[in-house]
N, C-alpha and C positions, 0 to 999 in steps of 0.2 A: 266157736269159743268166744267167750266174753271176758272182759277184764275183771268183772265181779267174780267170775269163777276162779280165776287165778288168785285174786285177793283172798277168797275164801280158803283156797288150798294152802296158801302161805300162812293164814291165820291158824289153821289146824296144825300145821307143822310147828309154828311158834309156841302154841299153847299146849299141844299134846292131846287135846280132845275136842270134840265137836261143841260141847257146851260152853267151854271157855272161849272158843273161836267165835261163837255166836255173840257173846258179850263184847268181845273186842271189836267186832264189826257192827254192833248195834242192831242186830237182827235176831230172829228166832232161831232155835237150833234146827228146826225143820227146814228153814230156808237154807242154812249152811249145808244140810244133808242133801237137799235137792240140787244145789249148785255143784257139790262134789260129784254126785251121781251123774249129772248132766255132763260135767267135764270128763268123767271116766267113759261115758258113752261116746262123746266126741272123739276121744283118743283111742277107744277100743281096748282099754287096759285098766286094771285096777290100780289105784294109787296108794291105798292104805290097807294095812292089816287091821281088821276090826277087832281089836283086843282091848283089855282094860286100859293099857297105855297105847294110844294110836301110834303105829309105826309105819314108815314108808315102805312100799314094795319096791322092787327093782325099777318098775316103771316110774314110781314116784321120785326115786333118787335121780333118774334121768331128767325128769321134768323140773326138779327143784331149782337148779342154777339158772335155767332159762326163764322160768317163771319169775324169779327174783329180778333178772335183768329187764324183762318186759315190764314188770310193775314199777321198777325204778325209772325206766324211760317214760312210762306213762305219767308217773308223779312229776317228773321233770317237765314234761310237755304241758301238763295242766297248770303247773306253777308259772311257766314262762308265758302261757297264754293269758293267765290271770294278770300277771304283771304288765303285759302288753296293753290290755284294755283298761288298766288302772293307771297307765302313764309311767310305768317303772322300767321302760326300755333303757338299755345301756347307752345308746347313741342315736343321734338323728343326723342323717346325711343329706346335704343339699348341694345340687349342681346348678350353677348360674353363669350367665354370660358375663364377660369381663366388666362391662359398664355397670351392671347391677352389683357385682362383687365390690367394685372400687368405690362407688358413690352412694348407692341406695341401701345396701344391707348393713353397713357398719353401725348406724344408729339403732337398728333393730336387734342385732345379735346380743348385745348386753342385756336388753330387756328380757329376751327369752332365757338367757342363762340365769338371771335372777329368779325367774318364775320356775325354772326346772334346773336347779343347781347340780343335781346328780346325773344329768344327761350330758354325755360328751357330744358337743355340737361340732360337726365336720362340714366345712364349706369348701368347695372346689370350683375354680373357674374352668368352665368347659364351653365349647362351641354348642350351639343350639341342638344340632342334629345328634351330636355325641351324647349330650345330656339326656335327651329323650330316649336314646337307645339304652343307656345304662339304667334309666328309670324303668323301662320295660323289662330289663333283665333283673330287676330287683336289687341293684347295687347302690342306688340312692333312693331317698324317700320323696324328695321334692325337686322339681326342675323349674327354674325361672329363666325363660328363654324367649327367643323370637318364635312366634306361632308358626307351626308347620302342620297344616290341617291333614296332610297325608299321614302324619305320625300321631295325631292327637284325637282322631275321630272314633277310635274303638270304644266299645261300650264301657270298659272298665276305667277309662280315663276321666278325670275331673279337670276341667280347664277354666280358670278364672282370668278374665282379661284385666290387666293392670293399667296399661296406658298404651297410647300410640304415639310414635315420634317420627318426625320428618327426617328424611335423608338429605344431607347437605354435602357440599364440595369442600374438602380440605386441601389447601395449597400453601405454598410459600408466600410470605407477605409481598414479595416483589414479583410474583407470578403474573404473566399477562392477563390471566382470567380475573385477577383481583380488581381490575379496573371496572368490572361489571358489578352492578348492584345485585343482579341475579344472573346466573350463567346460562346462556342459550345452549340447547342441546347440541346444535351443530358445532359450536365452539368447543364444548367439552369433549366431543368425539375426536378432536385433533390431537389430544394429549395422551401420553401413556399413563396407565393407572396401576396402582398397587391395590391388591384385593386380599381378603382373608383366604387362608388355606382351604383346600378341599375338605369337606366335612363340617365347615362352618356355614350356618344358614345365610350369613350375609353374602358369601360368595354366590350362592344360588340366587339370592334375591337380586343382586346386581346384574348377573348374567341374564336372568329372565326379563328384567326391566329393559335392558338394552335390546334384547330380542324383540320385545313388544314395540320398541321405537324404530325397528329396522335399522339400527345403528351398530356398527362393529365396535366391540369392546377391545381396546388395545391393552391387554393385560401384559405387564412387563415383569411383575414380581408378585409372589404370594408370601404373606406374613401372618403371624398369629398373636402379636401383642400390640397394644396401642402405642406404647413407647417407640416401637420399631416403625410404626406408621408415621408418627410425627417426625422421627429422625430422618426417614427417607424423603418425606415430602419437603422438608427444609432445604434439601440439597439442590433443588432445581425445578425442572418442568413437570415432574411426576405429580399426579393428583390422586386423591382418594375420595370415594363416596362412603360416608360414615353416618350413622344415626346420631341424633343430638346427644344422647346419653354418653356416647363415646367421644364427644367433642368438648366435654367440660374442661379438661386440662388445657385445651387449645384456645379457649375463648380469650384468655388474658395473656396469651403468649405473643409478644410483638413480632416474632419471626414467622408467624403463621397467619393465614387469613381463612375465613369461612364464608361461603356464599351459598344462598339457596339456588335451586334450579328455577329457570324461568319457563313460563308457558308461551306457546307460539303466539305472536301478535296478530292483530287484525282479523279476529274471528267473530262470527255472529254470536248472539247469545246462546243459541242452541249448540253451536259448534264449540263454544267455550266450555259449556257444561260437559259435553262429551269428551272434549280434550282433557279437561281437568280430571275426569274419571280415568281416562286411558293413561295419562301421563303422571298421575299421582304417584309419588314415590315416598313411601313411609313403611315402617315396620310396626307390628303389633307385638307387645311384650306380654306374656302370659305366665301364670303360675300353674304348673301341671303336677298332679299327683294321681294316685289311683283312688277309686271310691272307697275301697276297704281301708286304706290308710287314713282317710278323713275321719274314721270312727275311732282312731287312736288319739287320745287327748293331747299329747305333746305336738303331734303333727298338725292336728286341727288348730291348736293355739298358734303355732308358728305361721300357718297359712293366714290366720286372722290378723296377726301382727303385720305381716307383709301387706295384706290387702288394705288395711287401714293406714299404716304409716307410709308405705312406699307410694301409694296412689296420691295421698295428700301432699307428701313432700314433692312429688313430681309436678303436681299442678300448681304448687305455690312457689316453685323456683322460676324466677323471671326468665332466665336465660334458656329455660327448657320448654317454655310454652310454645307449642307449634300451632300451625294453622288448622285447628280443628273447626 
C-alpha cells in the first residue's frame, strides 16, 4: 500500500467519479484507475460500486476514516520536514556548562535571536556528561561541554573544538598555598578539596588527574554551582581545582586567590617534556551536535556563531589566555 493509492481513493470519494479525481490529482484517469485497482488488490476487497455516481462499498466505508487520518498525518509529517530543512523549527535547545552559559554565550544569543526571531531559543546549564546524554536522547540540539571522547566518538556525532583551558587552584586569599607563585602537587595534596557533583565531567577529570599523579584526592564536599564553590573556599583551608573559564568571577575578588600548578623541579630536558605531558592539567571545551542536525539551517547558524564568536572572544580575553 502506497500513500498515492490512499490519496487517489480520497480524491474519488471527494469528487464522486474517477475523471474528476484525476483532474484533482493532476494525473490521467487511467492512473487513478490503476491506483484504485492496486489498492483493492492489496486489501482483497472492492472499494467502490462502479455506477454513474461512484459510491463506496462496505469495505470502502471502513477504509475511509482511516485513509483520511493516514493522509492527514502524512501531510503533517511532510509539512514539518519541509519546515525543518527550511529553518522553520519552533525551538532550538542548547545545553552548556556553567562557565559557557555565564560568560561566553550571552553575546551570541541576541545575535541568533535577531537572525531567527520566530525560533524559541532555550539554553540550560548542564554538566558535561549530562548534556551529552540528553543530546544523544534527542532532548537538546547542541551541547557545549568539556570533551569526553567516550561519549563523542560515535559516527553520528559532530565535534568542533572551541578552546582548551588550564585548570588552576582556587583558594581563600589568606590560604597557606597563596604564598606560592605556583602550587606544588605535594603541597596541594595536603588540603581538603571541594569538587563538582557526580555526573559532572570536572569531577571525573580531577579524579583521573590525581590518580595519574599517584596522589590521594581528599574530597570533603561536592557542589554544582560556581557561587557555592567560591563561598565554601572563602571560609578556610578548603581548595578547589577549576578551569579558567569558571574563575572569571574570582579574578577580581580580593577574598580569593588563584594559583597555577607547578611542575616538579630539577628535571632534565627530556624528563621535563615527559613530565609536562604527564602532569598537564587542562580541559578541552567542544561544541557537539549530530551530523543530521548540522543540515538544519538554524542549528548550523548557531554552531557557526559559537565557533566564530566564542573562540575569538576566548583568545582575546587576557585573563583567560592559558599556556598553549
